[in-house]
N, CA, C and O of each residue as an XYZ file, in Angstrom:
672
protein
N     -18.387     -3.198    -20.410
C     -17.570     -2.010    -20.544
C     -17.255     -1.440    -19.199
O     -16.109     -1.071    -18.944
N     -18.283     -1.347    -18.275
C     -18.110     -0.756    -17.006
C     -18.403     -1.762    -15.906
O     -19.378     -2.508    -15.997
N     -17.580     -1.796    -14.873
C     -17.697     -2.741    -13.792
C     -17.457     -2.040    -12.477
O     -16.506     -1.269    -12.353
N     -18.282     -2.287    -11.514
C     -18.186     -1.741    -10.243
C     -18.304     -2.814     -9.161
O     -19.247     -3.606     -9.161
N     -17.349     -2.832     -8.247
C     -17.367     -3.839     -7.179
C     -17.090     -3.207     -5.837
O     -16.487     -2.137     -5.743
N     -17.547     -3.896     -4.785
C     -17.267     -3.384     -3.417
C     -16.954     -4.550     -2.565
O     -17.452     -5.654     -2.784
N     -16.116     -4.312     -1.574
C     -15.665     -5.335     -0.659
C     -15.755     -4.754      0.760
O     -15.268     -3.648      0.996
N     -16.365     -5.473      1.700
C     -16.371     -5.061      3.064
C     -15.682     -6.156      3.905
O     -15.898     -7.347      3.685
N     -14.876     -5.741      4.842
C     -14.119     -6.765      5.575
C     -14.031     -6.423      7.087
O     -14.094     -5.263      7.493
N     -13.885     -7.479      7.879
C     -13.521     -7.407      9.272
C     -12.587     -8.590      9.558
O     -12.952     -9.739      9.307
N     -11.428     -8.326     10.064
C     -10.461     -9.377     10.232
C     -10.005     -9.348     11.699
O      -9.600     -8.308     12.218
N     -10.084    -10.522     12.355
C      -9.569    -10.627     13.730
C      -8.460    -11.685     13.733
O      -8.650    -12.764     13.171
N      -7.338    -11.411     14.336
C      -6.241    -12.360     14.397
C      -5.846    -12.565     15.874
O      -5.497    -11.623     16.584
N      -5.916    -13.799     16.290
C      -5.469    -14.205     17.600
C      -4.032    -14.692     17.550
O      -3.687    -15.474     16.665
N      -3.193    -14.259     18.463
C      -1.836    -14.658     18.529
C      -1.031    -14.459     17.218
O      -0.408    -15.403     16.730
N      -1.047    -13.269     16.667
C      -0.271    -13.001     15.456
C       1.243    -13.298     15.688
O       1.775    -13.103     16.781
N       1.873    -13.757     14.655
C       3.294    -13.969     14.683
C       3.983    -12.608     14.429
O       3.735    -11.999     13.388
N       4.812    -12.128     15.318
C       5.444    -10.850     15.225
C       7.001    -11.111     15.076
O       7.612    -11.892     15.806
N       7.566    -10.390     14.075
C       9.018    -10.463     13.909
C       9.598     -9.181     14.509
O       9.066     -8.090     14.309
N      10.675     -9.332     15.234
C      11.389     -8.150     15.761
C      12.829     -8.478     15.926
O      13.221     -9.642     15.849
N      13.672     -7.417     16.165
C      15.038     -7.593     16.458
C      15.341     -6.939     17.802
O      14.806     -5.888     18.152
N      16.202     -7.594     18.521
C      16.645     -7.103     19.836
C      18.122     -7.266     19.995
O      18.599     -8.401     19.982
N      18.874     -6.222     20.142
C      20.311     -6.301     20.185
C      20.912     -7.087     18.967
O      21.772     -7.954     19.118
N      20.418     -6.737     17.798
C      20.850     -7.327     16.499
C      20.528     -8.802     16.373
O      21.075     -9.482     15.505
N      19.612     -9.330     17.261
C      19.183    -10.718     17.111
C      17.764    -10.758     16.655
O      16.885    -10.141     17.258
N      17.530    -11.493     15.576
C      16.152    -11.577     15.030
C      15.362    -12.611     15.796
O      15.856    -13.688     16.130
N      14.105    -12.249     16.068
C      13.243    -13.133     16.860
C      11.837    -13.103     16.289
O      11.455    -12.214     15.527
N      11.086    -14.119     16.696
C       9.642    -14.204     16.349
C       8.940    -14.557     17.655
O       9.526    -15.176     18.543
N       7.660    -14.149     17.760
C       6.845    -14.502     18.901
C       5.416    -14.288     18.643
O       5.096    -13.539     17.721
N       4.526    -14.866     19.358
C       3.072    -14.695     19.230
C       2.635    -13.747     20.353
O       2.965    -13.938     21.524
N       1.867    -12.701     19.940
C       1.487    -11.683     20.893
C       0.100    -11.336     20.736
O      -0.269    -10.903     19.644
N      -0.762    -11.478     21.735
C      -2.118    -10.990     21.879
C      -3.066    -11.198     20.720
O      -3.220    -12.314     20.225
N      -3.698    -10.126     20.289
C      -4.657    -10.154     19.223
C      -4.653     -8.761     18.521
O      -4.267     -7.749     19.106
N      -5.083     -8.764     17.292
C      -5.234     -7.583     16.520
C      -6.332     -7.757     15.448
O      -6.861     -8.853     15.264
N      -6.651     -6.695     14.771
C      -7.604     -6.833     13.678
C      -7.776     -5.528     12.915
O      -7.167     -4.516     13.263
N      -8.581     -5.549     11.907
C      -8.863     -4.395     11.115
C     -10.281     -4.612     10.485
O     -10.809     -5.721     10.401
N     -10.822     -3.489     10.068
C     -12.112     -3.534      9.300
C     -12.069     -2.383      8.357
O     -11.341     -1.410      8.555
N     -12.870     -2.508      7.309
C     -12.917     -1.455      6.300
C     -13.711     -1.888      5.035
O     -14.476     -2.852      5.039
N     -13.479     -1.139      4.003
C     -14.094     -1.428      2.685
C     -13.270     -0.988      1.527
O     -12.347     -0.191      1.694
N     -13.564     -1.472      0.374
C     -12.875     -1.015     -0.856
C     -13.953     -0.979     -1.957
O     -14.864     -1.806     -1.993
N     -13.806      0.036     -2.871
C     -14.735      0.165     -4.012
C     -13.776      0.338     -5.232
O     -12.824      1.118     -5.229
N     -14.117     -0.456     -6.259
C     -13.350     -0.425     -7.475
C     -14.272     -0.151     -8.696
O     -15.335     -0.760     -8.816
N     -13.874      0.729     -9.558
C     -14.607      0.996    -10.812
C     -13.623      0.717    -11.997
O     -12.484      1.184    -12.041
N     -14.145     -0.046    -12.901
C     -13.291     -0.442    -14.074
C     -14.037     -0.087    -15.421
O     -15.228     -0.351    -15.589
N     -13.302      0.488    -16.300
C     -13.858      0.842    -17.585
C     -12.949      0.315    -18.701
O     -11.749      0.589    -18.721
N     -13.550     -0.457    -19.639
C     -12.687     -1.009    -20.773
C     -13.377     -0.633    -22.032
O     -14.560     -0.918    -22.218
N     -12.594      0.055    -22.966
C     -13.114      0.454    -24.249
C     -12.066      0.117    -25.304
O     -11.003     -0.431    -25.011
N     -12.404      0.463    -26.526
C     -11.478      0.162    -27.632
C     -10.167      1.030    -27.478
O      -9.102      0.635    -27.952
N     -10.278      2.207    -26.809
C      -9.089      3.092    -26.642
C      -8.153      2.623    -25.534
O      -7.018      3.085    -25.420
N      -8.666      1.677    -24.705
C      -7.829      1.192    -23.583
C      -8.721      0.897    -22.373
O      -9.868      0.477    -22.522
N      -8.172      1.126    -21.168
C      -8.949      0.847    -19.979
C      -8.514      1.730    -18.857
O      -7.412      2.276    -18.907
N      -9.332      1.899    -17.837
C      -8.912      2.563    -16.589
C      -9.542      1.834    -15.357
O     -10.668      1.338    -15.404
N      -8.797      1.806    -14.329
C      -9.245      1.215    -13.066
C      -9.055      2.272    -11.943
O      -7.988      2.873    -11.818
N     -10.046      2.463    -11.188
C      -9.959      3.391    -10.023
C     -10.426      2.633     -8.778
O     -11.446      1.944     -8.795
N      -9.675      2.776     -7.729
C      -9.996      2.098     -6.420
C      -9.848      3.080     -5.259
O      -8.908      3.872     -5.179
N     -10.811      2.982     -4.384
C     -10.736      3.688     -3.094
C     -10.809      2.671     -2.007
O     -11.662      1.784     -2.053
N      -9.928      2.765     -1.006
C     -10.058      1.826      0.116
C      -9.817      2.546      1.447
O      -9.054      3.505      1.557
N     -10.522      2.014      2.444
C     -10.473      2.589      3.773
C     -10.364      1.393      4.802
O     -10.946      0.324      4.617
N      -9.608      1.649      5.851
C      -9.510      0.634      6.908
C      -9.223      1.331      8.253
O      -8.716      2.452      8.293
N      -9.540      0.679      9.277
C      -9.119      1.050     10.620
C      -8.733     -0.106     11.436
O      -9.300     -1.188     11.286
N      -7.752      0.079     12.334
C      -7.330     -1.003     13.217
C      -8.414     -1.249     14.279
O      -9.037     -0.304     14.765
N      -8.625     -2.462     14.617
C      -9.690     -2.836     15.596
C      -9.040     -3.794     16.640
O      -8.344     -4.740     16.273
N      -9.279     -3.531     17.903
C      -8.889     -4.411     18.970
C      -7.413     -4.738     18.964
O      -7.047     -5.884     19.225
N      -6.564     -3.793     18.681
C      -5.130     -4.103     18.610
C      -4.558     -4.232     19.976
O      -4.565     -3.268     20.741
N      -4.061     -5.392     20.314
C      -3.440     -5.674     21.611
C      -1.992     -6.010     21.424
O      -1.383     -6.577     22.332
N      -1.389     -5.681     20.263
C       0.014     -5.983     20.040
C       0.768     -4.672     20.011
O       0.588     -3.848     19.115
N       1.645     -4.490     21.043
C       2.370     -3.190     21.112
C       3.194     -2.974     19.896
O       3.341     -1.827     19.474
N       3.749     -4.001     19.292
C       4.590     -3.817     18.072
C       3.748     -3.153     16.964
O       4.290     -2.454     16.108
N       2.436     -3.373     16.984
C       1.580     -2.839     15.877
C       0.940     -1.545     16.248
O       0.081     -1.058     15.514
N       1.317     -0.965     17.353
C       0.758      0.367     17.757
C       1.321      1.497     16.892
O       2.534      1.599     16.707
N       0.436      2.342     16.366
C       0.838      3.475     15.534
C       0.836      4.730     16.355
O       0.930      5.820     15.789
N       0.733      4.635     17.679
C       0.755      5.748     18.550
C      -0.560      6.047     19.217
O      -1.601      5.571     18.763
N      -0.545      6.824     20.285
C      -1.793      7.102     21.035
C      -2.814      7.840     20.147
O      -2.468      8.755     19.401
N      -4.011      7.431     20.250
C      -5.108      8.084     19.497
C      -5.223      7.654     18.034
O      -6.140      8.090     17.338
N      -4.340      6.835     17.574
C      -4.369      6.426     16.123
C      -5.240      5.178     16.007
O      -5.168      4.263     16.828
N      -6.085      5.173     14.934
C      -6.860      3.957     14.636
C      -6.285      3.258     13.427
O      -7.019      2.563     12.724
N      -5.020      3.411     13.160
C      -4.408      2.724     12.016
C      -3.226      1.885     12.579
O      -2.870      1.971     13.755
N      -2.636      1.062     11.659
C      -1.502      0.251     12.036
C      -0.252      0.884     11.359
O      -0.394      1.539     10.327
N       0.900      0.709     11.892
C       2.087      1.334     11.311
C       2.261      0.934      9.874
O       2.061     -0.221      9.499
N       2.643      1.921      9.060
C       2.918      1.795      7.632
C       1.726      1.716      6.705
O       1.902      1.804      5.489
N       0.506      1.553      7.229
C      -0.698      1.414      6.379
C      -1.489      2.690      6.376
O      -1.828      3.218      7.435
N      -1.798      3.211      5.159
C      -2.583      4.473      5.101
C      -4.027      4.045      5.303
O      -4.469      3.031      4.762
N      -4.780      4.854      6.112
C      -6.160      4.538      6.309
C      -7.035      4.787      5.059
O      -8.069      4.147      4.870
N      -6.602      5.705      4.245
C      -7.304      5.999      2.998
C      -6.297      5.815      1.886
O      -5.167      6.296      1.970
N      -6.715      5.112      0.835
C      -5.845      4.931     -0.307
C      -6.641      5.009     -1.600
O      -7.715      4.420     -1.724
N      -6.090      5.753     -2.566
C      -6.686      5.876     -3.869
C      -5.727      5.324     -4.886
O      -4.532      5.610     -4.813
N      -6.202      4.542     -5.836
C      -5.322      4.072     -6.933
C      -5.908      4.301     -8.289
O      -7.129      4.227     -8.426
N      -5.119      4.575     -9.312
C      -5.551      4.719    -10.657
C      -4.577      3.973    -11.565
O      -3.370      4.205    -11.508
N      -5.085      3.109    -12.375
C      -4.299      2.390    -13.456
C      -4.976      2.567    -14.753
O      -6.185      2.357    -14.850
N      -4.236      2.953    -15.787
C      -4.837      3.130    -17.107
C      -3.901      2.736    -18.214
O      -2.679      2.703    -18.068
N      -4.541      2.434    -19.348
C      -3.773      2.104    -20.525
C      -4.504      2.803    -21.682
O      -5.686      2.560    -21.925
N      -3.775      3.673    -22.384
C      -4.288      4.415    -23.518
C      -3.639      3.962    -24.819
O      -2.449      4.206    -25.020
N      -4.368      3.325    -25.686
C      -3.768      2.897    -26.959
C      -3.667      4.047    -27.890
O      -4.667      4.662    -28.261
N      -2.424      4.347    -28.281
C      -2.193      5.397    -29.266
C      -2.195      4.826    -30.681
O      -2.414      5.538    -31.661
N      -1.944      3.518    -30.755
C      -2.069      2.766    -32.014
C      -2.280      1.301    -31.654
O      -2.337      0.968    -30.470
N      -2.391      0.471    -32.582
C      -2.605     -0.983    -32.309
C      -1.407     -1.566    -31.501
O      -1.570     -2.495    -30.709
N      -0.275     -1.022    -31.716
C       0.981     -1.543    -31.123
C       1.670     -0.690    -30.099
O       2.697     -1.101    -29.561
N       1.150      0.490    -29.802
C       1.791      1.399    -28.866
C       0.762      1.947    -27.848
O      -0.335      2.383    -28.196
N       1.181      1.896    -26.593
C       0.276      2.480    -25.535
C       1.042      3.165    -24.507
O       2.233      2.924    -24.307
N       0.323      4.071    -23.816
C       0.866      4.822    -22.697
C       0.056      4.331    -21.473
O      -1.172      4.246    -21.511
N       0.790      4.013    -20.394
C       0.149      3.403    -19.233
C       0.508      4.152    -17.962
O       1.533      3.844    -17.354
N      -0.271      5.101    -17.543
C      -0.003      5.791    -16.332
C      -0.578      5.009    -15.123
O      -1.545      4.261    -15.267
N       0.013      5.190    -13.970
C      -0.551      4.613    -12.745
C      -0.170      5.593    -11.616
O       0.846      6.287    -11.643
N      -1.096      5.584    -10.604
C      -0.827      6.482     -9.440
C      -1.464      5.876     -8.216
O      -2.493      5.204     -8.283
N      -0.808      6.140     -7.073
C      -1.351      5.689     -5.790
C      -1.262      6.867     -4.828
O      -0.190      7.451     -4.672
N      -2.348      7.221     -4.192
C      -2.379      8.311     -3.217
C      -2.544      7.667     -1.881
O      -3.509      6.934     -1.661
N      -1.603      7.925     -0.951
C      -1.629      7.447      0.384
C      -1.962      8.577      1.402
O      -1.222      9.557      1.490
N      -3.029      8.443      2.138
C      -3.320      9.346      3.216
C      -2.246      9.195      4.292
O      -1.688      8.107      4.429
N      -1.950     10.181      5.018
C      -0.855     10.160      5.986
C      -0.730      8.877      6.764
O      -1.584      8.566      7.595
N       0.291      8.150      6.516
C       0.548      6.877      7.201
C       1.296      7.216      8.498
O       2.000      8.222      8.586
N       1.123      6.357      9.487
C       1.859      6.499     10.732
C       2.957      5.453     10.721
O       2.796      4.399     10.105
N       4.090      5.726     11.400
C       5.102      4.759     11.502
C       6.159      5.072     12.524
O       6.151      6.131     13.151
N       7.082      4.126     12.685
C       8.197      4.354     13.661
C       9.232      5.276     13.122
O       9.532      5.234     11.929
N       9.783      6.098     13.943
C      10.933      6.913     13.510
C      12.134      6.743     14.566
O      13.242      7.236     14.351
N      11.850      6.056     15.644
C      12.935      5.836     16.626
C      12.460      4.776     17.605
O      11.272      4.460     17.662
N      13.414      4.216     18.394
C      13.138      3.224     19.416
C      14.064      3.586     20.586
O      15.217      3.977     20.402
N      13.519      3.442     21.767
C      14.301      3.695     22.961
C      15.333      2.590     23.176
O      14.981      1.459     23.509
N      16.609      2.924     22.982
C      17.633      1.833     23.043
C      17.855      1.238     24.455
O      18.427      0.163     24.631
N      17.369      2.002     25.434
C      17.509      1.518     26.802
C      16.449      0.477     27.189
O      16.579     -0.257     28.169
N      15.386      0.455     26.357
C      14.230     -0.415     26.674
C      14.440     -1.767     26.008
O      14.335     -1.923     24.792
N      14.747     -2.752     26.881
C      15.050     -4.080     26.293
C      14.006     -5.108     26.677
O      14.269     -6.298     26.504
N      12.883     -4.752     27.166
C      11.829     -5.676     27.541
C      10.561     -5.334     26.804
O      10.287     -4.176     26.489
N       9.778     -6.393     26.531
C       8.536     -6.248     25.785
C       7.479     -5.676     26.779
O       7.461     -6.123     27.927
N       6.605     -4.716     26.397
C       6.638     -4.112     25.036
C       7.637     -2.987     24.955
O       7.742     -2.148     25.849
N       8.356     -2.990     23.880
C       9.422     -1.963     23.669
C       8.833     -0.607     23.445
O       7.695     -0.473     22.996
N       9.615      0.409     23.761
C       9.163      1.765     23.566
C       9.535      2.227     22.122
O      10.718      2.377     21.815
N       8.549      2.445     21.262
C       8.790      2.905     19.978
C       8.155      4.345     19.820
O       7.079      4.630     20.346
N       8.869      5.204     19.086
C       8.326      6.517     18.884
C       7.753      6.540     17.511
O       8.414      6.163     16.543
N       6.478      6.997     17.410
C       5.776      6.993     16.123
C       5.435      8.479     15.797
O       5.453      9.377     16.639
N       5.127      8.636     14.498
C       4.647      9.924     14.014
C       3.854      9.718     12.699
O       3.942      8.692     12.024
N       3.083     10.768     12.395
C       2.318     10.683     11.142
C       3.236     11.234     10.010
O       3.828     12.303     10.154
N       3.337     10.507      8.920
C       4.082     10.963      7.742
C       3.155     11.683      6.843
O       1.944     11.475      6.919
N       3.642     12.489      6.024
C       2.873     13.348      5.042
C       2.091     12.481      4.076
O       2.478     11.342      3.812
N       1.013     12.997      3.556
C       0.252     12.360      2.460
C       1.286     12.181      1.307
O       2.269     12.918      1.238
N       1.055     11.214      0.428
C       2.019     10.946     -0.571
C       1.359     10.536     -1.902
O       0.424      9.736     -1.889
N       1.793     11.032     -2.980
C       1.391     10.618     -4.315
C       2.519      9.870     -5.060
O       3.582     10.434     -5.319
N       2.280      8.659     -5.379
C       3.285      7.875     -6.078
C       2.811      7.673     -7.520
O       1.858      6.934     -7.770
N       3.457      8.307     -8.425
C       2.945      8.257     -9.891
C       4.058      7.613    -10.771
O       5.256      7.857    -10.625
N       3.551      6.790    -11.675
C       4.446      6.116    -12.611
C       3.921      6.282    -14.093
O       2.734      6.523    -14.312
N       4.781      6.155    -15.022
C       4.396      6.210    -16.418
C       5.180      5.142    -17.197
O       6.404      5.051    -17.109
N       4.448      4.363    -17.940
C       5.131      3.278    -18.742
C       4.638      3.381    -20.203
O       3.459      3.616    -20.467
N       5.547      3.203    -21.093
C       5.212      3.129    -22.540
C       5.464      1.709    -23.065
O       6.489      1.095    -22.768
N       4.570      1.237    -23.798
C       4.706     -0.194    -24.334
C       4.592     -0.221    -25.857
O       3.677      0.361    -26.439
N       5.534     -0.904    -26.479
C       5.497     -1.164    -27.884
C       5.417     -2.620    -28.101
O       6.310     -3.356    -27.680
N       4.353     -3.090    -28.762
C       4.028     -4.516    -28.867
C       4.317     -4.988    -30.331
O       4.567     -4.200    -31.243
N       4.265     -6.261    -30.463
C       4.318     -6.922    -31.770
C       5.664     -6.737    -32.491
O       5.705     -6.613    -33.715
N       6.751     -6.719    -31.731
C       8.097     -6.672    -32.354
C       8.551     -8.095    -32.579
O       8.101     -9.022    -31.904
N       9.428     -8.256    -33.513
C      10.009     -9.584    -33.812
C       8.934    -10.606    -34.116
O       8.946    -11.723    -33.599
N       7.987    -10.194    -34.982
C       6.871    -11.064    -35.381
C       5.855    -11.372    -34.322
O       5.202    -12.415    -34.362
N       5.714    -10.478    -33.376
C       4.755    -10.689    -32.307
C       5.263    -11.373    -31.045
O       4.515    -11.595    -30.093
N       6.561    -11.702    -31.059
C       7.135    -12.440    -29.955
C       7.863    -11.545    -28.881
O       8.356    -12.028    -27.862
N       7.893    -10.215    -29.187
C       8.618     -9.353    -28.349
C       7.801     -8.096    -28.062
O       7.085     -7.591    -28.928
N       7.923     -7.596    -26.819
C       7.294     -6.358    -26.401
C       8.345     -5.488    -25.729
O       9.107     -5.997    -24.907
N       8.416     -4.252    -26.028
C       9.405     -3.345    -25.470
C       8.686     -2.392    -24.581
O       7.658     -1.822    -24.949
N       9.246     -2.214    -23.369
C       8.602     -1.271    -22.456
C       9.665     -0.292    -21.891
O      10.829     -0.635    -21.684
N       9.198      0.908    -21.666
C      10.054      1.906    -21.017
C       9.199      2.638    -19.995
O       8.117      3.137    -20.303
N       9.717      2.689    -18.757
C       8.935      3.269    -17.687
C       9.676      4.206    -16.811
O      10.905      4.179    -16.737
N       8.950      5.019    -16.159
C       9.529      5.967    -15.199
C       8.722      5.722    -13.842
O       7.497      5.828    -13.785
N       9.471      5.408    -12.833
C       8.873      5.139    -11.530
C       9.012      6.368    -10.639
O      10.070      6.998    -10.609
N       7.964      6.707     -9.924
C       7.967      7.824     -8.968
C       8.312      9.136     -9.691
O       9.318      9.771     -9.375
N       7.512      9.524    -10.618
C       7.717     10.684    -11.434
C       8.020     11.951    -10.656
O       8.913     12.724    -11.001
N       7.231     12.143     -9.572
C       7.372     13.333     -8.757
C       8.372     13.256     -7.610
O       8.421     14.125     -6.739
N       9.176     12.176     -7.638
C      10.229     11.975     -6.648
C       9.707     12.083     -5.230
O      10.232     12.843     -4.415
N       8.654     11.303     -4.940
C       7.938     11.478     -3.713
C       8.791     10.894     -2.441
O       8.529     11.206     -1.280
N       9.772     10.069     -2.791
C      10.592      9.456     -1.758
C       9.956      8.358     -0.999
O      10.360      8.041      0.120
N       8.929      7.752     -1.612
C       8.152      6.701     -0.917
C       9.022      5.591     -0.457
O       9.859      5.061     -1.187
N       8.799      5.251      0.792
C       9.533      4.102      1.425
C       8.565      3.117      2.052
O       7.630      3.509      2.750
N       8.784      1.884      1.809
C       7.885      0.877      2.398
C       8.208      0.778      3.849
O       7.586     -0.004      4.569
């Protein structure tokens, strides 16, 4: 009924392939080295009423030598990735054939690009980064099963209930 797992990681990448555009031309190249380390803990509960999954994860950038992956001075994260993330997925059976399925993801303030110096046309390019606000992305889905003799399931969902404006 209850399951707990943990994962610890350290990743080092030599010569990562980096995609970029310069003067509207798409390019790829291998640049330096980068890495990350962190951990994740997951708790799962499954009962007759349904299930719930809760996950917490943490990471930090390590030995980042790729200017494209810099999230700004003093940052120990990579652009677009939240150093702390919480997730919740659940399914609540209201009957044998009907369930309510909420999900939510909380992102600690991610860092990312908001501008690039257009006059800088040599590597490493000058990118301007900033920390974006913490964000809660919540969704709600309803599922009706066993329609058409068990061959059909109907779902209705609402994505980003709180209109967080999440952007990948």
